PyMOL commands that place a pseudoatom at each C-alpha (Angstrom):
pseudoatom trace, name=CA, resn=GLN, resi=1, chain=A, elem=C, hetatm=0, pos=[12.299, 3.619, -16.082]
pseudoatom trace, name=CA, resn=VAL, resi=2, chain=A, elem=C, hetatm=0, pos=[12.805, 4.399, -19.655]
pseudoatom trace, name=CA, resn=GLN, resi=3, chain=A, elem=C, hetatm=0, pos=[10.634, 2.504, -21.911]
pseudoatom trace, name=CA, resn=LEU, resi=4, chain=A, elem=C, hetatm=0, pos=[12.556, 0.861, -25.136]
pseudoatom trace, name=CA, resn=VAL, resi=5, chain=A, elem=C, hetatm=0, pos=[11.348, -0.832, -27.812]
pseudoatom trace, name=CA, resn=GLU, resi=6, chain=A, elem=C, hetatm=0, pos=[13.660, -2.627, -30.402]
pseudoatom trace, name=CA, resn=SER, resi=7, chain=A, elem=C, hetatm=0, pos=[12.694, -3.816, -33.692]
pseudoatom trace, name=CA, resn=GLY, resi=8, chain=A, elem=C, hetatm=0, pos=[14.270, -5.178, -36.981]
pseudoatom trace, name=CA, resn=GLY, resi=9, chain=A, elem=C, hetatm=0, pos=[15.424, -8.569, -35.925]
pseudoatom trace, name=CA, resn=ALA, resi=10, chain=A, elem=C, hetatm=0, pos=[15.155, -11.111, -38.534]
pseudoatom trace, name=CA, resn=LEU, resi=11, chain=A, elem=C, hetatm=0, pos=[16.722, -14.310, -40.243]
pseudoatom trace, name=CA, resn=VAL, resi=12, chain=A, elem=C, hetatm=0, pos=[19.612, -13.451, -42.511]
pseudoatom trace, name=CA, resn=GLN, resi=13, chain=A, elem=C, hetatm=0, pos=[22.252, -15.080, -44.347]
pseudoatom trace, name=CA, resn=PRO, resi=14, chain=A, elem=C, hetatm=0, pos=[25.945, -14.820, -43.500]
pseudoatom trace, name=CA, resn=GLY, resi=15, chain=A, elem=C, hetatm=0, pos=[27.391, -11.718, -45.390]
pseudoatom trace, name=CA, resn=GLY, resi=16, chain=A, elem=C, hetatm=0, pos=[23.987, -9.898, -45.006]
pseudoatom trace, name=CA, resn=SER, resi=17, chain=A, elem=C, hetatm=0, pos=[22.942, -6.593, -43.480]
pseudoatom trace, name=CA, resn=LEU, resi=18, chain=A, elem=C, hetatm=0, pos=[20.417, -5.734, -41.140]
pseudoatom trace, name=CA, resn=ARG, resi=19, chain=A, elem=C, hetatm=0, pos=[19.121, -2.485, -39.327]
pseudoatom trace, name=CA, resn=LEU, resi=20, chain=A, elem=C, hetatm=0, pos=[17.904, -2.651, -35.671]
pseudoatom trace, name=CA, resn=SER, resi=21, chain=A, elem=C, hetatm=0, pos=[16.050, 0.415, -34.399]
pseudoatom trace, name=CA, resn=CYS, resi=22, chain=A, elem=C, hetatm=0, pos=[15.448, 1.284, -30.686]
pseudoatom trace, name=CA, resn=ALA, resi=23, chain=A, elem=C, hetatm=0, pos=[12.452, 3.633, -29.934]
pseudoatom trace, name=CA, resn=ALA, resi=24, chain=A, elem=C, hetatm=0, pos=[12.943, 5.473, -26.642]
pseudoatom trace, name=CA, resn=SER, resi=25, chain=A, elem=C, hetatm=0, pos=[10.065, 6.828, -24.627]
pseudoatom trace, name=CA, resn=VAL, resi=26, chain=A, elem=C, hetatm=0, pos=[11.793, 9.752, -23.028]
pseudoatom trace, name=CA, resn=PHE, resi=27, chain=A, elem=C, hetatm=0, pos=[11.514, 13.376, -23.083]
pseudoatom trace, name=CA, resn=THR, resi=28, chain=A, elem=C, hetatm=0, pos=[14.863, 14.240, -24.355]
pseudoatom trace, name=CA, resn=LEU, resi=29, chain=A, elem=C, hetatm=0, pos=[17.140, 11.664, -25.953]
pseudoatom trace, name=CA, resn=GLU, resi=30, chain=A, elem=C, hetatm=0, pos=[20.283, 13.517, -25.553]
pseudoatom trace, name=CA, resn=TYR, resi=31, chain=A, elem=C, hetatm=0, pos=[20.312, 13.059, -21.914]
pseudoatom trace, name=CA, resn=TYR, resi=32, chain=A, elem=C, hetatm=0, pos=[20.972, 9.446, -22.388]
pseudoatom trace, name=CA, resn=THR, resi=33, chain=A, elem=C, hetatm=0, pos=[23.614, 6.805, -23.330]
pseudoatom trace, name=CA, resn=ILE, resi=34, chain=A, elem=C, hetatm=0, pos=[22.014, 3.999, -25.463]
pseudoatom trace, name=CA, resn=GLY, resi=35, chain=A, elem=C, hetatm=0, pos=[23.457, 0.574, -25.850]
pseudoatom trace, name=CA, resn=TRP, resi=36, chain=A, elem=C, hetatm=0, pos=[23.064, -2.435, -27.932]
pseudoatom trace, name=CA, resn=PHE, resi=37, chain=A, elem=C, hetatm=0, pos=[23.797, -5.655, -26.028]
pseudoatom trace, name=CA, resn=ARG, resi=38, chain=A, elem=C, hetatm=0, pos=[23.447, -9.093, -27.226]
pseudoatom trace, name=CA, resn=GLN, resi=39, chain=A, elem=C, hetatm=0, pos=[22.903, -12.603, -25.371]
pseudoatom trace, name=CA, resn=ALA, resi=40, chain=A, elem=C, hetatm=0, pos=[23.284, -15.865, -27.620]
pseudoatom trace, name=CA, resn=PRO, resi=41, chain=A, elem=C, hetatm=0, pos=[21.878, -18.941, -26.043]
pseudoatom trace, name=CA, resn=GLY, resi=42, chain=A, elem=C, hetatm=0, pos=[24.012, -20.388, -23.286]
pseudoatom trace, name=CA, resn=LYS, resi=43, chain=A, elem=C, hetatm=0, pos=[26.084, -17.289, -22.982]
pseudoatom trace, name=CA, resn=GLU, resi=44, chain=A, elem=C, hetatm=0, pos=[26.449, -14.082, -21.030]
pseudoatom trace, name=CA, resn=ARG, resi=45, chain=A, elem=C, hetatm=0, pos=[25.000, -10.959, -22.143]
pseudoatom trace, name=CA, resn=GLU, resi=46, chain=A, elem=C, hetatm=0, pos=[27.684, -8.747, -23.696]
pseudoatom trace, name=CA, resn=GLY, resi=47, chain=A, elem=C, hetatm=0, pos=[28.119, -5.068, -24.951]
pseudoatom trace, name=CA, resn=VAL, resi=48, chain=A, elem=C, hetatm=0, pos=[28.087, -4.664, -28.678]
pseudoatom trace, name=CA, resn=THR, resi=49, chain=A, elem=C, hetatm=0, pos=[27.983, -0.887, -29.094]
pseudoatom trace, name=CA, resn=CYS, resi=50, chain=A, elem=C, hetatm=0, pos=[26.948, 2.184, -27.396]
pseudoatom trace, name=CA, resn=ILE, resi=51, chain=A, elem=C, hetatm=0, pos=[26.453, 5.656, -28.114]
pseudoatom trace, name=CA, resn=ARG, resi=52, chain=A, elem=C, hetatm=0, pos=[26.267, 8.753, -26.016]
pseudoatom trace, name=CA, resn=SER, resi=53, chain=A, elem=C, hetatm=0, pos=[23.399, 10.828, -27.514]
pseudoatom trace, name=CA, resn=SER, resi=54, chain=A, elem=C, hetatm=0, pos=[24.534, 14.256, -26.505]
pseudoatom trace, name=CA, resn=ASP, resi=55, chain=A, elem=C, hetatm=0, pos=[27.614, 14.292, -28.385]
pseudoatom trace, name=CA, resn=GLY, resi=56, chain=A, elem=C, hetatm=0, pos=[27.789, 10.985, -30.576]
pseudoatom trace, name=CA, resn=ASN, resi=57, chain=A, elem=C, hetatm=0, pos=[30.563, 9.366, -28.691]
pseudoatom trace, name=CA, resn=THR, resi=58, chain=A, elem=C, hetatm=0, pos=[30.768, 5.615, -29.389]
pseudoatom trace, name=CA, resn=TYR, resi=59, chain=A, elem=C, hetatm=0, pos=[31.960, 2.409, -28.340]
pseudoatom trace, name=CA, resn=TYR, resi=60, chain=A, elem=C, hetatm=0, pos=[32.212, -0.833, -30.219]
pseudoatom trace, name=CA, resn=ALA, resi=61, chain=A, elem=C, hetatm=0, pos=[33.229, -4.110, -29.287]
pseudoatom trace, name=CA, resn=ASP, resi=62, chain=A, elem=C, hetatm=0, pos=[36.368, -5.505, -30.928]
pseudoatom trace, name=CA, resn=SER, resi=63, chain=A, elem=C, hetatm=0, pos=[34.270, -8.216, -32.758]
pseudoatom trace, name=CA, resn=VAL, resi=64, chain=A, elem=C, hetatm=0, pos=[31.942, -5.750, -34.540]
pseudoatom trace, name=CA, resn=LYS, resi=65, chain=A, elem=C, hetatm=0, pos=[34.279, -3.096, -35.366]
pseudoatom trace, name=CA, resn=GLY, resi=66, chain=A, elem=C, hetatm=0, pos=[34.096, -2.113, -38.938]
pseudoatom trace, name=CA, resn=ARG, resi=67, chain=A, elem=C, hetatm=0, pos=[30.860, -4.034, -39.572]
pseudoatom trace, name=CA, resn=PHE, resi=68, chain=A, elem=C, hetatm=0, pos=[28.651, -2.394, -36.869]
pseudoatom trace, name=CA, resn=THR, resi=69, chain=A, elem=C, hetatm=0, pos=[27.439, 0.966, -36.943]
pseudoatom trace, name=CA, resn=ILE, resi=70, chain=A, elem=C, hetatm=0, pos=[25.339, 2.807, -34.218]
pseudoatom trace, name=CA, resn=SER, resi=71, chain=A, elem=C, hetatm=0, pos=[23.472, 6.194, -34.731]
pseudoatom trace, name=CA, resn=ARG, resi=72, chain=A, elem=C, hetatm=0, pos=[20.980, 8.153, -33.361]
pseudoatom trace, name=CA, resn=ASP, resi=73, chain=A, elem=C, hetatm=0, pos=[18.365, 10.568, -34.391]
pseudoatom trace, name=CA, resn=ASN, resi=74, chain=A, elem=C, hetatm=0, pos=[17.562, 12.819, -31.232]
pseudoatom trace, name=CA, resn=PRO, resi=75, chain=A, elem=C, hetatm=0, pos=[14.633, 14.523, -32.302]
pseudoatom trace, name=CA, resn=LYS, resi=76, chain=A, elem=C, hetatm=0, pos=[12.984, 11.149, -33.299]
pseudoatom trace, name=CA, resn=LYS, resi=77, chain=A, elem=C, hetatm=0, pos=[14.192, 9.613, -30.028]
pseudoatom trace, name=CA, resn=MET, resi=78, chain=A, elem=C, hetatm=0, pos=[15.484, 6.817, -32.126]
pseudoatom trace, name=CA, resn=VAL, resi=79, chain=A, elem=C, hetatm=0, pos=[18.847, 4.937, -32.062]
pseudoatom trace, name=CA, resn=TYR, resi=80, chain=A, elem=C, hetatm=0, pos=[19.762, 2.777, -35.008]
pseudoatom trace, name=CA, resn=HIS, resi=81, chain=A, elem=C, hetatm=0, pos=[22.108, -0.259, -35.287]
pseudoatom trace, name=CA, resn=GLU, resi=82, chain=A, elem=C, hetatm=0, pos=[23.388, -0.934, -38.641]
pseudoatom trace, name=CA, resn=MET, resi=83, chain=A, elem=C, hetatm=0, pos=[24.877, -4.721, -38.982]
pseudoatom trace, name=CA, resn=ASN, resi=84, chain=A, elem=C, hetatm=0, pos=[26.901, -5.637, -41.981]
pseudoatom trace, name=CA, resn=SER, resi=85, chain=A, elem=C, hetatm=0, pos=[28.809, -8.804, -42.920]
pseudoatom trace, name=CA, resn=LEU, resi=86, chain=A, elem=C, hetatm=0, pos=[26.936, -10.657, -40.621]
pseudoatom trace, name=CA, resn=GLN, resi=87, chain=A, elem=C, hetatm=0, pos=[28.139, -13.943, -39.397]
pseudoatom trace, name=CA, resn=PRO, resi=88, chain=A, elem=C, hetatm=0, pos=[26.810, -16.769, -37.808]
pseudoatom trace, name=CA, resn=GLU, resi=89, chain=A, elem=C, hetatm=0, pos=[28.451, -15.804, -34.499]
pseudoatom trace, name=CA, resn=ASP, resi=90, chain=A, elem=C, hetatm=0, pos=[26.359, -12.684, -34.457]
pseudoatom trace, name=CA, resn=THR, resi=91, chain=A, elem=C, hetatm=0, pos=[23.122, -14.788, -33.778]
pseudoatom trace, name=CA, resn=ALA, resi=92, chain=A, elem=C, hetatm=0, pos=[21.653, -13.572, -30.518]
pseudoatom trace, name=CA, resn=VAL, resi=93, chain=A, elem=C, hetatm=0, pos=[18.790, -11.633, -28.885]
pseudoatom trace, name=CA, resn=TYR, resi=94, chain=A, elem=C, hetatm=0, pos=[19.810, -7.963, -29.296]
pseudoatom trace, name=CA, resn=TYR, resi=95, chain=A, elem=C, hetatm=0, pos=[18.491, -5.693, -26.640]
pseudoatom trace, name=CA, resn=CYS, resi=96, chain=A, elem=C, hetatm=0, pos=[18.459, -1.857, -26.482]
pseudoatom trace, name=CA, resn=ALA, resi=97, chain=A, elem=C, hetatm=0, pos=[19.239, -0.222, -23.251]
pseudoatom trace, name=CA, resn=ALA, resi=98, chain=A, elem=C, hetatm=0, pos=[19.429, 3.244, -21.850]
pseudoatom trace, name=CA, resn=ALA, resi=99, chain=A, elem=C, hetatm=0, pos=[21.446, 5.069, -19.091]
pseudoatom trace, name=CA, resn=ARG, resi=100, chain=A, elem=C, hetatm=0, pos=[21.623, 8.464, -17.794]
pseudoatom trace, name=CA, resn=PRO, resi=101, chain=A, elem=C, hetatm=0, pos=[25.015, 9.476, -17.261]
pseudoatom trace, name=CA, resn=GLY, resi=102, chain=A, elem=C, hetatm=0, pos=[25.656, 11.848, -14.533]
pseudoatom trace, name=CA, resn=VAL, resi=103, chain=A, elem=C, hetatm=0, pos=[29.107, 12.836, -15.522]
pseudoatom trace, name=CA, resn=ILE, resi=104, chain=A, elem=C, hetatm=0, pos=[30.337, 13.076, -18.992]
pseudoatom trace, name=CA, resn=THR, resi=105, chain=A, elem=C, hetatm=0, pos=[33.331, 10.860, -19.105]
pseudoatom trace, name=CA, resn=VAL, resi=106, chain=A, elem=C, hetatm=0, pos=[35.901, 10.816, -21.970]
pseudoatom trace, name=CA, resn=GLN, resi=107, chain=A, elem=C, hetatm=0, pos=[34.955, 7.342, -23.142]
pseudoatom trace, name=CA, resn=VAL, resi=108, chain=A, elem=C, hetatm=0, pos=[31.345, 6.435, -23.282]
pseudoatom trace, name=CA, resn=ILE, resi=109, chain=A, elem=C, hetatm=0, pos=[30.499, 3.647, -20.599]
pseudoatom trace, name=CA, resn=CYS, resi=110, chain=A, elem=C, hetatm=0, pos=[29.116, 0.542, -22.072]
pseudoatom trace, name=CA, resn=VAL, resi=111, chain=A, elem=C, hetatm=0, pos=[28.885, -1.950, -19.505]
pseudoatom trace, name=CA, resn=ILE, resi=112, chain=A, elem=C, hetatm=0, pos=[25.866, -3.687, -18.349]
pseudoatom trace, name=CA, resn=PRO, resi=113, chain=A, elem=C, hetatm=0, pos=[25.923, -2.278, -14.741]
pseudoatom trace, name=CA, resn=HIS, resi=114, chain=A, elem=C, hetatm=0, pos=[25.621, 1.298, -16.127]
pseudoatom trace, name=CA, resn=PHE, resi=115, chain=A, elem=C, hetatm=0, pos=[22.268, 0.692, -17.686]
pseudoatom trace, name=CA, resn=GLY, resi=116, chain=A, elem=C, hetatm=0, pos=[19.172, 0.704, -15.710]
pseudoatom trace, name=CA, resn=SER, resi=117, chain=A, elem=C, hetatm=0, pos=[16.348, 0.359, -18.571]
pseudoatom trace, name=CA, resn=TRP, resi=118, chain=A, elem=C, hetatm=0, pos=[16.154, -2.513, -20.966]
pseudoatom trace, name=CA, resn=GLY, resi=119, chain=A, elem=C, hetatm=0, pos=[13.856, -3.354, -23.979]
pseudoatom trace, name=CA, resn=GLN, resi=120, chain=A, elem=C, hetatm=0, pos=[12.372, -6.719, -24.748]
pseudoatom trace, name=CA, resn=GLY, resi=121, chain=A, elem=C, hetatm=0, pos=[14.930, -7.744, -27.232]
pseudoatom trace, name=CA, resn=THR, resi=122, chain=A, elem=C, hetatm=0, pos=[14.912, -8.622, -30.824]
pseudoatom trace, name=CA, resn=GLN, resi=123, chain=A, elem=C, hetatm=0, pos=[16.006, -11.959, -32.401]
pseudoatom trace, name=CA, resn=VAL, resi=124, chain=A, elem=C, hetatm=0, pos=[18.600, -11.771, -35.082]
pseudoatom trace, name=CA, resn=THR, resi=125, chain=A, elem=C, hetatm=0, pos=[19.550, -15.138, -36.767]
pseudoatom trace, name=CA, resn=VAL, resi=126, chain=A, elem=C, hetatm=0, pos=[22.408, -15.373, -39.218]
pseudoatom trace, name=CA, resn=SER, resi=127, chain=A, elem=C, hetatm=0, pos=[22.242, -18.709, -41.036]
pseudoatom trace, name=CA, resn=SER, resi=128, chain=A, elem=C, hetatm=0, pos=[22.606, -20.117, -44.422]
for i in range(1, 128): cmd.bond("trace and resi %d" % i, "trace and resi %d" % (i + 1))
show_as sticks, trace
zoom trace
């Protein structure tokens, strides 16, 4: 089990920006794929963005392409989630998750079953 701690959630106005952080208590971050998932009230948890720490390969949900950016700092064992042009529909609890891929695929895998470790979540609310 990988320990993950998210931070940075806040109340922001539509069009605003926010950066979430995920601290991973792992020996070497590059062994892992880190994902950001979100769950709005009454909705299923969905993948937002993922990054394979070894090579930086990323995935973005269509709804956030061009607005959100995931990045990582392997020595610091940190993953960041830059969110721009936030919209009310982005309101959700955002979770950081970790997976240790056994095989490197062409496209980073960013689906819930792939991830075995989850953080506690951080609330992002977009409202005027």
